[in-house]
Predicted model as a PDB file, atoms N, CA, C, CB and O in Angstrom, pLDDT in the B-factor column:
MODEL        1                                                                  
ATOM      1  N   MET A   1      99.705 114.062  97.303  1.00 56.00           N  
ATOM      2  CA  MET A   1      99.440 115.395  97.266  1.00 56.00           C  
ATOM      3  C   MET A   1      98.195 116.012  96.281  1.00 56.00           C  
ATOM      4  CB  MET A   1     100.714 115.945  96.905  1.00 56.00           C  
ATOM      5  O   MET A   1      97.277 116.612  96.840  1.00 56.00           O  
ATOM      6  N   ILE A   2      98.187 115.838  94.694  1.00 64.00           N  
ATOM      7  CA  ILE A   2      97.629 116.210  94.082  1.00 64.00           C  
ATOM      8  C   ILE A   2      96.935 114.832  93.243  1.00 64.00           C  
ATOM      9  CB  ILE A   2      98.361 117.192  93.590  1.00 64.00           C  
ATOM     10  O   ILE A   2      97.658 114.329  92.383  1.00 64.00           O  
ATOM     11  N   LEU A   3      96.078 114.445  93.385  1.00 68.00           N  
ATOM     12  CA  LEU A   3      94.688 113.842  92.777  1.00 68.00           C  
ATOM     13  C   LEU A   3      94.307 113.766  91.111  1.00 68.00           C  
ATOM     14  CB  LEU A   3      93.546 114.756  93.405  1.00 68.00           C  
ATOM     15  O   LEU A   3      94.751 114.597  90.319  1.00 68.00           O  
ATOM     16  N   PRO A   4      93.600 112.872  90.789  1.00 79.00           N  
ATOM     17  CA  PRO A   4      92.889 113.355  89.991  1.00 79.00           C  
ATOM     18  C   PRO A   4      90.961 113.641  90.223  1.00 79.00           C  
ATOM     19  CB  PRO A   4      93.329 112.484  88.988  1.00 79.00           C  
ATOM     20  O   PRO A   4      90.030 113.012  89.720  1.00 79.00           O  
ATOM     21  N   GLY A   5      90.948 114.404  90.834  1.00 83.00           N  
ATOM     22  CA  GLY A   5      89.369 114.403  91.409  1.00 83.00           C  
ATOM     23  C   GLY A   5      88.939 114.822  92.478  1.00 83.00           C  
ATOM     24  O   GLY A   5      87.817 115.206  92.807  1.00 83.00           O  
ATOM     25  N   LYS A   6      90.408 114.685  93.322  1.00 80.00           N  
ATOM     26  CA  LYS A   6      90.360 114.663  94.930  1.00 80.00           C  
ATOM     27  C   LYS A   6      91.612 115.316  94.578  1.00 80.00           C  
ATOM     28  CB  LYS A   6      90.263 113.134  96.036  1.00 80.00           C  
ATOM     29  O   LYS A   6      92.186 115.239  93.491  1.00 80.00           O  
ATOM     30  N   SER A   7      92.047 116.091  95.803  1.00 78.00           N  
ATOM     31  CA  SER A   7      93.625 116.269  96.609  1.00 78.00           C  
ATOM     32  C   SER A   7      94.080 115.117  97.087  1.00 78.00           C  
ATOM     33  CB  SER A   7      93.685 117.219  97.915  1.00 78.00           C  
ATOM     34  O   SER A   7      93.229 114.233  96.982  1.00 78.00           O  
ATOM     35  N   GLY A   8      95.154 114.740  97.608  1.00 76.00           N  
ATOM     36  CA  GLY A   8      95.355 114.011  99.119  1.00 76.00           C  
ATOM     37  C   GLY A   8      95.544 114.671 100.441  1.00 76.00           C  
ATOM     38  O   GLY A   8      95.968 114.259 101.521  1.00 76.00           O  
ATOM     39  N   THR A   9      95.154 115.678 100.076  1.00 78.00           N  
ATOM     40  CA  THR A   9      94.675 115.872 101.339  1.00 78.00           C  
ATOM     41  C   THR A   9      93.463 116.557 101.852  1.00 78.00           C  
ATOM     42  CB  THR A   9      95.505 116.360 101.833  1.00 78.00           C  
ATOM     43  O   THR A   9      93.289 117.305 102.814  1.00 78.00           O  
ATOM     44  N   ASP A  10      92.519 115.994 100.753  1.00 82.00           N  
ATOM     45  CA  ASP A  10      90.788 116.268 100.656  1.00 82.00           C  
ATOM     46  C   ASP A  10      91.120 114.620 101.249  1.00 82.00           C  
ATOM     47  CB  ASP A  10      89.625 116.737  98.672  1.00 82.00           C  
ATOM     48  O   ASP A  10      90.920 114.580 102.463  1.00 82.00           O  
ATOM     49  N   LEU A  11      91.558 113.322 100.694  1.00 84.00           N  
ATOM     50  CA  LEU A  11      91.600 111.477 100.912  1.00 84.00           C  
ATOM     51  C   LEU A  11      92.518 111.739 101.768  1.00 84.00           C  
ATOM     52  CB  LEU A  11      92.081 110.192  99.579  1.00 84.00           C  
ATOM     53  O   LEU A  11      93.348 111.487 100.894  1.00 84.00           O  
ATOM     54  N   ALA A  12      93.275 112.056 102.817  1.00 83.00           N  
ATOM     55  CA  ALA A  12      94.117 111.907 103.967  1.00 83.00           C  
ATOM     56  C   ALA A  12      92.744 112.800 105.282  1.00 83.00           C  
ATOM     57  CB  ALA A  12      96.050 112.905 103.590  1.00 83.00           C  
ATOM     58  O   ALA A  12      92.505 112.212 106.337  1.00 83.00           O  
ATOM     59  N   GLU A  13      92.015 114.195 104.955  1.00 85.00           N  
ATOM     60  CA  GLU A  13      91.186 114.179 105.782  1.00 85.00           C  
ATOM     61  C   GLU A  13      89.933 113.138 105.934  1.00 85.00           C  
ATOM     62  CB  GLU A  13      90.891 115.262 105.677  1.00 85.00           C  
ATOM     63  O   GLU A  13      89.649 112.693 107.047  1.00 85.00           O  
ATOM     64  N   ILE A  14      89.521 112.931 105.279  1.00 88.00           N  
ATOM     65  CA  ILE A  14      88.325 111.740 104.833  1.00 88.00           C  
ATOM     66  C   ILE A  14      88.821 109.894 105.989  1.00 88.00           C  
ATOM     67  CB  ILE A  14      88.662 111.384 102.323  1.00 88.00           C  
ATOM     68  O   ILE A  14      88.026 109.248 106.672  1.00 88.00           O  
ATOM     69  N   LEU A  15      90.332 109.594 105.766  1.00 88.00           N  
ATOM     70  CA  LEU A  15      91.281 108.563 106.625  1.00 88.00           C  
ATOM     71  C   LEU A  15      90.955 108.896 107.919  1.00 88.00           C  
ATOM     72  CB  LEU A  15      92.940 108.676 106.425  1.00 88.00           C  
ATOM     73  O   LEU A  15      90.339 108.097 108.624  1.00 88.00           O  
ATOM     74  N   MET A  16      91.345 110.143 108.377  1.00 87.00           N  
ATOM     75  CA  MET A  16      91.849 110.487 109.408  1.00 87.00           C  
ATOM     76  C   MET A  16      90.300 110.483 110.403  1.00 87.00           C  
ATOM     77  CB  MET A  16      92.770 111.907 109.146  1.00 87.00           C  
ATOM     78  O   MET A  16      89.929 109.862 111.399  1.00 87.00           O  
ATOM     79  N   GLN A  17      89.830 111.293 109.712  1.00 91.00           N  
ATOM     80  CA  GLN A  17      88.097 111.379 110.513  1.00 91.00           C  
ATOM     81  C   GLN A  17      87.362 109.710 110.834  1.00 91.00           C  
ATOM     82  CB  GLN A  17      86.716 112.350 109.072  1.00 91.00           C  
ATOM     83  O   GLN A  17      86.558 109.364 111.699  1.00 91.00           O  
ATOM     84  N   SER A  18      88.132 108.814 109.575  1.00 94.00           N  
ATOM     85  CA  SER A  18      86.894 107.477 110.074  1.00 94.00           C  
ATOM     86  C   SER A  18      87.715 106.625 110.356  1.00 94.00           C  
ATOM     87  CB  SER A  18      85.718 106.735 108.950  1.00 94.00           C  
ATOM     88  O   SER A  18      87.187 105.517 110.457  1.00 94.00           O  
ATOM     89  N   ARG A  19      89.551 106.636 110.660  1.00 92.00           N  
ATOM     90  CA  ARG A  19      90.757 106.318 111.535  1.00 92.00           C  
ATOM     91  C   ARG A  19      91.776 107.528 112.166  1.00 92.00           C  
ATOM     92  CB  ARG A  19      91.626 105.406 110.652  1.00 92.00           C  
ATOM     93  O   ARG A  19      92.838 108.084 111.889  1.00 92.00           O  
ATOM     94  N   PRO A  20      90.796 107.547 113.124  1.00 87.00           N  
ATOM     95  CA  PRO A  20      91.671 109.031 114.135  1.00 87.00           C  
ATOM     96  C   PRO A  20      93.397 107.880 114.146  1.00 87.00           C  
ATOM     97  CB  PRO A  20      90.547 109.486 116.782  1.00 87.00           C  
ATOM     98  O   PRO A  20      94.323 108.349 113.484  1.00 87.00           O  
ATOM     99  N   GLU A  21      93.515 107.267 114.476  1.00 87.00           N  
ATOM    100  CA  GLU A  21      94.570 106.722 115.224  1.00 87.00           C  
ATOM    101  C   GLU A  21      95.636 106.516 114.098  1.00 87.00           C  
ATOM    102  CB  GLU A  21      94.147 105.368 116.046  1.00 87.00           C  
ATOM    103  O   GLU A  21      96.670 105.902 114.362  1.00 87.00           O  
ATOM    104  N   ILE A  22      95.376 107.078 112.692  1.00 88.00           N  
ATOM    105  CA  ILE A  22      95.893 106.430 111.029  1.00 88.00           C  
ATOM    106  C   ILE A  22      97.571 107.089 111.561  1.00 88.00           C  
ATOM    107  CB  ILE A  22      94.843 107.492 108.964  1.00 88.00           C  
ATOM    108  O   ILE A  22      97.928 107.882 112.431  1.00 88.00           O  
ATOM    109  N   ARG A  23      97.985 106.610 110.950  1.00 88.00           N  
ATOM    110  CA  ARG A  23      99.733 108.507 110.307  1.00 88.00           C  
ATOM    111  C   ARG A  23      99.945 107.719 108.639  1.00 88.00           C  
ATOM    112  CB  ARG A  23     102.751 108.390 111.880  1.00 88.00           C  
ATOM    113  O   ARG A  23     100.069 106.702 107.957  1.00 88.00           O  
ATOM    114  N   LEU A  24      99.844 109.385 108.753  1.00 87.00           N  
ATOM    115  CA  LEU A  24     100.002 109.404 106.969  1.00 87.00           C  
ATOM    116  C   LEU A  24     101.207 110.233 106.412  1.00 87.00           C  
ATOM    117  CB  LEU A  24      98.585 110.168 106.193  1.00 87.00           C  
ATOM    118  O   LEU A  24     101.498 111.240 107.058  1.00 87.00           O  
ATOM    119  N   LEU A  25     102.021 109.912 105.183  1.00 88.00           N  
ATOM    120  CA  LEU A  25     103.374 110.263 104.775  1.00 88.00           C  
ATOM    121  C   LEU A  25     102.892 110.375 103.757  1.00 88.00           C  
ATOM    122  CB  LEU A  25     104.585 109.485 104.905  1.00 88.00           C  
ATOM    123  O   LEU A  25     102.458 109.388 103.164  1.00 88.00           O  
ATOM    124  N   TYR A  26     102.796 112.095 103.050  1.00 84.00           N  
ATOM    125  CA  TYR A  26     102.733 112.131 101.990  1.00 84.00           C  
ATOM    126  C   TYR A  26     104.073 112.283 101.258  1.00 84.00           C  
ATOM    127  CB  TYR A  26     101.896 112.923 101.818  1.00 84.00           C  
ATOM    128  O   TYR A  26     105.049 112.835 101.765  1.00 84.00           O  
ATOM    129  N   THR A  27     104.050 111.838 100.224  1.00 85.00           N  
ATOM    130  CA  THR A  27     105.047 112.444  98.883  1.00 85.00           C  
ATOM    131  C   THR A  27     105.085 113.572  97.589  1.00 85.00           C  
ATOM    132  CB  THR A  27     105.168 111.456  98.179  1.00 85.00           C  
ATOM    133  O   THR A  27     104.541 113.516  96.486  1.00 85.00           O  
ATOM    134  N   SER A  28     105.655 114.253  97.989  1.00 80.00           N  
ATOM    135  CA  SER A  28     105.238 115.357  96.961  1.00 80.00           C  
ATOM    136  C   SER A  28     106.741 115.963  96.153  1.00 80.00           C  
ATOM    137  CB  SER A  28     104.344 116.754  97.928  1.00 80.00           C  
ATOM    138  O   SER A  28     107.794 115.949  96.792  1.00 80.00           O  
ATOM    139  N   GLY A  29     106.710 116.384  94.979  1.00 81.00           N  
ATOM    140  CA  GLY A  29     107.690 116.763  94.282  1.00 81.00           C  
ATOM    141  C   GLY A  29     107.739 118.221  94.237  1.00 81.00           C  
ATOM    142  O   GLY A  29     108.598 118.990  93.806  1.00 81.00           O  
ATOM    143  N   TYR A  30     106.334 118.458  94.921  1.00 72.00           N  
ATOM    144  CA  TYR A  30     106.995 119.869  95.579  1.00 72.00           C  
ATOM    145  C   TYR A  30     107.483 120.208  96.677  1.00 72.00           C  
ATOM    146  CB  TYR A  30     106.335 120.723  95.630  1.00 72.00           C  
ATOM    147  O   TYR A  30     107.797 119.305  97.453  1.00 72.00           O  
ATOM    148  N   THR A  31     107.719 121.793  97.118  1.00 63.00           N  
ATOM    149  CA  THR A  31     109.063 122.022  97.733  1.00 63.00           C  
ATOM    150  C   THR A  31     108.115 122.504  99.434  1.00 63.00           C  
ATOM    151  CB  THR A  31     110.285 123.564  96.658  1.00 63.00           C  
ATOM    152  O   THR A  31     107.126 123.234  99.500  1.00 63.00           O  
ATOM    153  N   ASP A  32     108.815 121.825 100.594  1.00 59.00           N  
ATOM    154  CA  ASP A  32     108.685 122.560 101.994  1.00 59.00           C  
ATOM    155  C   ASP A  32     107.818 123.490 101.906  1.00 59.00           C  
ATOM    156  CB  ASP A  32     109.875 123.189 102.536  1.00 59.00           C  
ATOM    157  O   ASP A  32     106.614 123.559 102.155  1.00 59.00           O  
ATOM    158  N   ASP A  33     108.866 124.449 101.379  1.00 59.00           N  
ATOM    159  CA  ASP A  33     107.738 125.765 101.887  1.00 59.00           C  
ATOM    160  C   ASP A  33     105.991 126.111 100.928  1.00 59.00           C  
ATOM    161  CB  ASP A  33     108.880 127.473 101.581  1.00 59.00           C  
ATOM    162  O   ASP A  33     105.178 126.958 101.299  1.00 59.00           O  
ATOM    163  N   PHE A  34     105.798 125.073  99.536  1.00 54.00           N  
ATOM    164  CA  PHE A  34     105.008 124.903  99.053  1.00 54.00           C  
ATOM    165  C   PHE A  34     103.502 124.377 100.115  1.00 54.00           C  
ATOM    166  CB  PHE A  34     105.627 124.178  98.110  1.00 54.00           C  
ATOM    167  O   PHE A  34     102.357 124.825 100.079  1.00 54.00           O  
ATOM    168  N   VAL A  35     104.048 123.364 100.929  1.00 57.00           N  
ATOM    169  CA  VAL A  35     103.175 122.580 101.635  1.00 57.00           C  
ATOM    170  C   VAL A  35     102.540 123.360 102.943  1.00 57.00           C  
ATOM    171  CB  VAL A  35     103.941 121.309 102.015  1.00 57.00           C  
ATOM    172  O   VAL A  35     101.398 123.640 103.307  1.00 57.00           O  
ATOM    173  N   SER A  36     104.368 123.643 103.656  1.00 57.00           N  
ATOM    174  CA  SER A  36     103.906 124.277 104.776  1.00 57.00           C  
ATOM    175  C   SER A  36     102.601 125.627 104.199  1.00 57.00           C  
ATOM    176  CB  SER A  36     105.443 124.914 105.605  1.00 57.00           C  
ATOM    177  O   SER A  36     101.636 125.867 104.925  1.00 57.00           O  
ATOM    178  N   GLN A  37     102.770 126.264 103.040  1.00 49.00           N  
ATOM    179  CA  GLN A  37     101.984 126.902 103.186  1.00 49.00           C  
ATOM    180  C   GLN A  37     100.763 126.462 102.963  1.00 49.00           C  
ATOM    181  CB  GLN A  37     102.244 127.709 102.734  1.00 49.00           C  
ATOM    182  O   GLN A  37      99.659 126.931 103.239  1.00 49.00           O  
ATOM    183  N   GLN A  38     100.996 125.798 102.594  1.00 56.00           N  
ATOM    184  CA  GLN A  38      98.790 124.760 102.477  1.00 56.00           C  
ATOM    185  C   GLN A  38      99.065 124.603 103.749  1.00 56.00           C  
ATOM    186  CB  GLN A  38      98.167 122.639 101.355  1.00 56.00           C  
ATOM    187  O   GLN A  38     100.086 125.239 104.011  1.00 56.00           O  
ATOM    188  N   GLU A  39      98.748 124.197 104.432  1.00 55.00           N  
ATOM    189  CA  GLU A  39      99.262 124.312 106.121  1.00 55.00           C  
ATOM    190  C   GLU A  39      98.087 122.496 105.922  1.00 55.00           C  
ATOM    191  CB  GLU A  39      98.415 126.456 107.653  1.00 55.00           C  
ATOM    192  O   GLU A  39      96.897 122.365 106.210  1.00 55.00           O  
ATOM    193  N   VAL A  40      99.261 121.201 105.229  1.00 57.00           N  
ATOM    194  CA  VAL A  40      98.382 120.136 104.701  1.00 57.00           C  
ATOM    195  C   VAL A  40      99.808 118.993 106.231  1.00 57.00           C  
ATOM    196  CB  VAL A  40      98.412 119.804 102.104  1.00 57.00           C  
ATOM    197  O   VAL A  40      99.684 117.776 106.367  1.00 57.00           O  
ATOM    198  N   LEU A  41     100.369 119.418 106.655  1.00 60.00           N  
ATOM    199  CA  LEU A  41     100.826 119.135 108.033  1.00 60.00           C  
ATOM    200  C   LEU A  41     100.903 119.152 108.459  1.00 60.00           C  
ATOM    201  CB  LEU A  41     101.129 119.017 108.568  1.00 60.00           C  
ATOM    202  O   LEU A  41     101.191 120.284 108.848  1.00 60.00           O  
ATOM    203  N   SER A  42     100.870 117.895 109.693  1.00 63.00           N  
ATOM    204  CA  SER A  42     100.089 118.390 111.408  1.00 63.00           C  
ATOM    205  C   SER A  42     101.208 117.460 112.062  1.00 63.00           C  
ATOM    206  CB  SER A  42      97.923 117.757 111.927  1.00 63.00           C  
ATOM    207  O   SER A  42     102.227 117.056 111.504  1.00 63.00           O  
ATOM    208  N   ARG A  43     100.808 117.219 113.323  1.00 61.00           N  
ATOM    209  CA  ARG A  43     101.303 116.671 114.213  1.00 61.00           C  
ATOM    210  C   ARG A  43     101.033 114.625 113.511  1.00 61.00           C  
ATOM    211  CB  ARG A  43     100.446 117.404 115.774  1.00 61.00           C  
ATOM    212  O   ARG A  43     101.396 113.769 114.317  1.00 61.00           O  
ATOM    213  N   ARG A  44     100.775 114.401 112.908  1.00 70.00           N  
ATOM    214  CA  ARG A  44     100.201 113.552 112.406  1.00 70.00           C  
ATOM    215  C   ARG A  44     100.294 113.313 110.751  1.00 70.00           C  
ATOM    216  CB  ARG A  44      99.077 113.780 112.889  1.00 70.00           C  
ATOM    217  O   ARG A  44      99.584 112.671 109.977  1.00 70.00           O  
ATOM    218  N   THR A  45     101.366 114.038 110.585  1.00 78.00           N  
ATOM    219  CA  THR A  45     101.150 113.398 108.825  1.00 78.00           C  
ATOM    220  C   THR A  45     103.243 113.860 108.704  1.00 78.00           C  
ATOM    221  CB  THR A  45      99.377 114.946 107.169  1.00 78.00           C  
ATOM    222  O   THR A  45     103.980 114.487 109.465  1.00 78.00           O  
ATOM    223  N   SER A  46     103.459 113.233 107.521  1.00 84.00           N  
ATOM    224  CA  SER A  46     105.105 113.858 107.466  1.00 84.00           C  
ATOM    225  C   SER A  46     105.264 113.947 105.648  1.00 84.00           C  
ATOM    226  CB  SER A  46     106.613 112.426 108.388  1.00 84.00           C  
ATOM    227  O   SER A  46     104.427 113.775 104.763  1.00 84.00           O  
ATOM    228  N   LEU A  47     105.991 114.119 105.625  1.00 84.00           N  
ATOM    229  CA  LEU A  47     106.292 114.626 103.985  1.00 84.00           C  
ATOM    230  C   LEU A  47     107.706 114.018 103.545  1.00 84.00           C  
ATOM    231  CB  LEU A  47     106.409 116.518 103.816  1.00 84.00           C  
ATOM    232  O   LEU A  47     108.686 114.205 104.266  1.00 84.00           O  
ATOM    233  N   LEU A  48     107.797 113.337 102.431  1.00 88.00           N  
ATOM    234  CA  LEU A  48     108.959 113.211 101.657  1.00 88.00           C  
ATOM    235  C   LEU A  48     109.109 113.516 100.434  1.00 88.00           C  
ATOM    236  CB  LEU A  48     109.309 112.214 101.660  1.00 88.00           C  
ATOM    237  O   LEU A  48     108.607 112.908  99.488  1.00 88.00           O  
ATOM    238  N   GLU A  49     109.708 114.338 100.385  1.00 87.00           N  
ATOM    239  CA  GLU A  49     110.643 114.930  98.856  1.00 87.00           C  
ATOM    240  C   GLU A  49     110.754 113.894  98.058  1.00 87.00           C  
ATOM    241  CB  GLU A  49     112.311 115.492  99.022  1.00 87.00           C  
ATOM    242  O   GLU A  49     111.471 112.921  98.289  1.00 87.00           O  
ATOM    243  N   LYS A  50     109.773 114.112  96.692  1.00 90.00           N  
ATOM    244  CA  LYS A  50     110.239 113.309  95.838  1.00 90.00           C  
ATOM    245  C   LYS A  50     111.787 114.646  95.161  1.00 90.00           C  
ATOM    246  CB  LYS A  50     108.684 112.717  94.632  1.00 90.00           C  
ATOM    247  O   LYS A  50     111.923 115.835  95.447  1.00 90.00           O  
ATOM    248  N   PRO A  51     112.813 113.602  94.091  1.00 93.00           N  
ATOM    249  CA  PRO A  51     113.158 112.353  94.777  1.00 93.00           C  
ATOM    250  C   PRO A  51     113.527 111.634  95.512  1.00 93.00           C  
ATOM    251  CB  PRO A  51     113.402 112.031  94.645  1.00 93.00           C  
ATOM    252  O   PRO A  51     114.577 111.863  96.114  1.00 93.00           O  
ATOM    253  N   PHE A  52     112.936 110.718  95.690  1.00 95.00           N  
ATOM    254  CA  PHE A  52     114.017 109.739  96.987  1.00 95.00           C  
ATOM    255  C   PHE A  52     114.224 108.690  96.608  1.00 95.00           C  
ATOM    256  CB  PHE A  52     113.510 109.355  98.472  1.00 95.00           C  
ATOM    257  O   PHE A  52     113.630 108.043  95.746  1.00 95.00           O  
ATOM    258  N   SER A  53     115.306 108.372  97.380  1.00 97.00           N  
ATOM    259  CA  SER A  53     115.933 106.685  97.590  1.00 97.00           C  
ATOM    260  C   SER A  53     115.015 105.730  98.173  1.00 97.00           C  
ATOM    261  CB  SER A  53     117.242 106.568  98.646  1.00 97.00           C  
ATOM    262  O   SER A  53     114.366 105.939  99.198  1.00 97.00           O  
ATOM    263  N   LEU A  54     114.988 104.717  97.508  1.00 97.00           N  
ATOM    264  CA  LEU A  54     114.485 103.295  98.648  1.00 97.00           C  
ATOM    265  C   LEU A  54     114.846 103.215 100.596  1.00 97.00           C  
ATOM    266  CB  LEU A  54     115.564 101.719  97.920  1.00 97.00           C  
ATOM    267  O   LEU A  54     114.327 102.885 101.662  1.00 97.00           O  
ATOM    268  N   GLU A  55     116.363 103.904  99.883  1.00 97.00           N  
ATOM    269  CA  GLU A  55     117.038 104.250 101.591  1.00 97.00           C  
ATOM    270  C   GLU A  55     116.167 105.365 102.096  1.00 97.00           C  
ATOM    271  CB  GLU A  55     118.899 104.909 101.674  1.00 97.00           C  
ATOM    272  O   GLU A  55     116.312 105.319 103.318  1.00 97.00           O  
ATOM    273  N   SER A  56     115.388 106.285 101.823  1.00 96.00           N  
ATOM    274  CA  SER A  56     115.263 107.708 102.439  1.00 96.00           C  
ATOM    275  C   SER A  56     113.782 107.356 102.831  1.00 96.00           C  
ATOM    276  CB  SER A  56     115.542 109.210 101.324  1.00 96.00           C  
ATOM    277  O   SER A  56     113.168 107.758 103.819  1.00 96.00           O  
ATOM    278  N   LEU A  57     113.259 106.348 101.637  1.00 97.00           N  
ATOM    279  CA  LEU A  57     111.569 105.976 101.578  1.00 97.00           C  
ATOM    280  C   LEU A  57     111.516 105.234 103.357  1.00 97.00           C  
ATOM    281  CB  LEU A  57     111.049 104.413  99.864  1.00 97.00           C  
ATOM    282  O   LEU A  57     110.876 105.625 104.332  1.00 97.00           O  
ATOM    283  N   LEU A  58     112.230 104.350 103.250  1.00 97.00           N  
ATOM    284  CA  LEU A  58     112.330 103.422 104.729  1.00 97.00           C  
ATOM    285  C   LEU A  58     112.777 103.613 105.457  1.00 97.00           C  
ATOM    286  CB  LEU A  58     112.703 102.449 104.924  1.00 97.00           C  
ATOM    287  O   LEU A  58     112.870 102.583 106.125  1.00 97.00           O  
ATOM    288  N   GLY A  59     113.239 104.414 105.918  1.00 96.00           N  
ATOM    289  CA  GLY A  59     113.847 105.806 106.720  1.00 96.00           C  
ATOM    290  C   GLY A  59     112.099 106.773 106.784  1.00 96.00           C  
ATOM    291  O   GLY A  59     111.205 106.041 107.208  1.00 96.00           O  
ATOM    292  N   LYS A  60     112.050 106.926 106.745  1.00 94.00           N  
ATOM    293  CA  LYS A  60     110.813 107.661 106.421  1.00 94.00           C  
ATOM    294  C   LYS A  60     109.652 107.127 107.046  1.00 94.00           C  
ATOM    295  CB  LYS A  60     110.570 107.696 105.016  1.00 94.00           C  
ATOM    296  O   LYS A  60     108.958 107.644 107.921  1.00 94.00           O  
ATOM    297  N   VAL A  61     109.541 106.097 106.521  1.00 94.00           N  
ATOM    298  CA  VAL A  61     107.842 105.049 107.335  1.00 94.00           C  
ATOM    299  C   VAL A  61     108.289 104.567 108.943  1.00 94.00           C  
ATOM    300  CB  VAL A  61     107.389 102.911 106.178  1.00 94.00           C  
ATOM    301  O   VAL A  61     107.708 104.620 110.027  1.00 94.00           O  
ATOM    302  N   ARG A  62     109.859 103.990 108.416  1.00 95.00           N  
ATOM    303  CA  ARG A  62     110.735 103.944 110.100  1.00 95.00           C  
ATOM    304  C   ARG A  62     110.079 104.437 111.176  1.00 95.00           C  
ATOM    305  CB  ARG A  62     112.101 104.846 110.241  1.00 95.00           C  
ATOM    306  O   ARG A  62     109.440 103.861 112.056  1.00 95.00           O  
ATOM    307  N   GLU A  63     110.570 106.756 110.792  1.00 92.00           N  
ATOM    308  CA  GLU A  63     110.216 107.404 111.407  1.00 92.00           C  
ATOM    309  C   GLU A  63     109.294 107.798 111.810  1.00 92.00           C  
ATOM    310  CB  GLU A  63     110.503 107.806 111.272  1.00 92.00           C  
ATOM    311  O   GLU A  63     109.375 108.336 112.914  1.00 92.00           O  
ATOM    312  N   VAL A  64     107.535 107.717 110.920  1.00 90.00           N  
ATOM    313  CA  VAL A  64     106.565 107.585 111.001  1.00 90.00           C  
ATOM    314  C   VAL A  64     105.590 106.835 111.831  1.00 90.00           C  
ATOM    315  CB  VAL A  64     106.570 107.493 110.249  1.00 90.00           C  
ATOM    316  O   VAL A  64     104.438 107.071 112.197  1.00 90.00           O  
ATOM    317  N   LEU A  65     106.843 105.359 112.103  1.00 90.00           N  
ATOM    318  CA  LEU A  65     105.727 104.564 112.446  1.00 90.00           C  
ATOM    319  C   LEU A  65     106.056 104.517 114.028  1.00 90.00           C  
ATOM    320  CB  LEU A  65     105.638 103.042 111.603  1.00 90.00           C  
ATOM    321  O   LEU A  65     105.379 103.943 114.881  1.00 90.00           O  
ATOM    322  N   ASP A  66     107.325 105.295 114.242  1.00 90.00           N  
ATOM    323  CA  ASP A  66     108.181 104.987 115.314  1.00 90.00           C  
ATOM    324  C   ASP A  66     107.309 106.360 116.332  1.00 90.00           C  
ATOM    325  CB  ASP A  66     110.179 105.123 114.843  1.00 90.00           C  
ATOM    326  O   ASP A  66     107.068 106.269 117.536  1.00 90.00           O  
ATOM    327  N   ALA A  67     107.023 107.359 115.586  1.00 85.00           N  
ATOM    328  CA  ALA A  67     106.585 107.881 115.969  1.00 85.00           C  
ATOM    329  C   ALA A  67     104.917 108.404 116.837  1.00 85.00           C  
ATOM    330  CB  ALA A  67     107.090 108.046 115.343  1.00 85.00           C  
ATOM    331  O   ALA A  67     104.395 109.260 117.552  1.00 85.00           O  
ATOM    332  N   GLY A  68     104.667 107.023 116.035  1.00 67.00           N  
ATOM    333  CA  GLY A  68     102.987 107.034 116.020  1.00 67.00           C  
ATOM    334  C   GLY A  68     102.936 106.305 117.589  1.00 67.00           C  
ATOM    335  O   GLY A  68     102.148 106.625 118.478  1.00 67.00           O  
ATOM    336  N   SER A  69     104.189 105.047 117.690  1.00 65.00           N  
ATOM    337  CA  SER A  69     103.711 104.220 118.376  1.00 65.00           C  
ATOM    338  C   SER A  69     103.889 105.350 119.644  1.00 65.00           C  
ATOM    339  CB  SER A  69     104.405 102.715 118.308  1.00 65.00           C  
ATOM    340  O   SER A  69     102.932 105.298 120.417  1.00 65.00           O  
ATOM    341  N   ALA A  70     105.154 106.587 120.095  1.00 57.00           N  
ATOM    342  CA  ALA A  70     104.937 107.074 120.731  1.00 57.00           C  
ATOM    343  C   ALA A  70     104.241 107.991 121.724  1.00 57.00           C  
ATOM    344  CB  ALA A  70     105.248 106.988 120.473  1.00 57.00           C  
ATOM    345  O   ALA A  70     104.356 108.251 122.922  1.00 57.00           O  
ATOM    346  N   ARG A  71     103.256 108.470 120.434  1.00 52.00           N  
ATOM    347  CA  ARG A  71     101.740 109.416 121.417  1.00 52.00           C  
ATOM    348  C   ARG A  71     100.530 107.992 121.123  1.00 52.00           C  
ATOM    349  CB  ARG A  71     100.878 111.676 120.210  1.00 52.00           C  
ATOM    350  O   ARG A  71      99.315 108.176 121.205  1.00 52.00           O  
ATOM    351  N   GLU A  72     100.811 107.368 120.969  1.00 50.00           N  
ATOM    352  CA  GLU A  72      99.844 105.983 120.826  1.00 50.00           C  
ATOM    353  C   GLU A  72      99.806 105.037 122.517  1.00 50.00           C  
ATOM    354  CB  GLU A  72     100.759 104.752 119.328  1.00 50.00           C  
ATOM    355  O   GLU A  72     100.860 104.554 122.930  1.00 50.00           O  
ATOM    356  N   PRO A  73      98.481 104.885 123.344  1.00 46.00           N  
ATOM    357  CA  PRO A  73      98.699 103.854 124.983  1.00 46.00           C  
ATOM    358  C   PRO A  73      99.155 103.007 124.027  1.00 46.00           C  
ATOM    359  CB  PRO A  73      97.192 103.170 126.265  1.00 46.00           C  
ATOM    360  O   PRO A  73      98.670 103.165 122.906  1.00 46.00           O  
ATOM    361  N   ALA A  74     100.247 101.845 124.227  1.00 43.00           N  
ATOM    362  CA  ALA A  74      99.846 100.276 124.152  1.00 43.00           C  
ATOM    363  C   ALA A  74      98.673  99.881 124.318  1.00 43.00           C  
ATOM    364  CB  ALA A  74     100.423  99.508 124.998  1.00 43.00           C  
ATOM    365  O   ALA A  74      97.851  99.997 125.227  1.00 43.00           O  
ATOM    366  N   ARG A  75      98.705  98.878 122.265  1.00 41.00           N  
ATOM    367  CA  ARG A  75      97.120  97.966 122.738  1.00 41.00           C  
ATOM    368  C   ARG A  75      97.082  96.871 123.843  1.00 41.00           C  
ATOM    369  CB  ARG A  75      96.525  97.030 121.419  1.00 41.00           C  
ATOM    370  O   ARG A  75      98.271  96.795 124.151  1.00 41.00           O  
ATOM    371  N   LYS A  76      96.538  96.149 124.470  1.00 38.00           N  
ATOM    372  CA  LYS A  76      96.670  95.129 124.591  1.00 38.00           C  
ATOM    373  C   LYS A  76      95.644  94.186 123.962  1.00 38.00           C  
ATOM    374  CB  LYS A  76      96.860  95.083 125.681  1.00 38.00           C  
ATOM    375  O   LYS A  76      95.770  92.968 124.085  1.00 38.00           O  
TER     376      LYS A  76                                                      
ENDMDL                                                                          
END                                                                             
């Protein structure tokens, strides 16, 4: 969410403009309350709070990928 010289949300906006189908997974040490107050999460993004285990990361990545495929039509 916080990067040197640019925020994670700024970068996400750039990515979503150039690749509308992209799915994003934020990782942050901030609480859900802070993130939701910043209104950065949408149907196209998810959040994984730090610290997280490898199992949590893998599960969240799977969740994000599966959610994206349910919203997009099948590609031929």
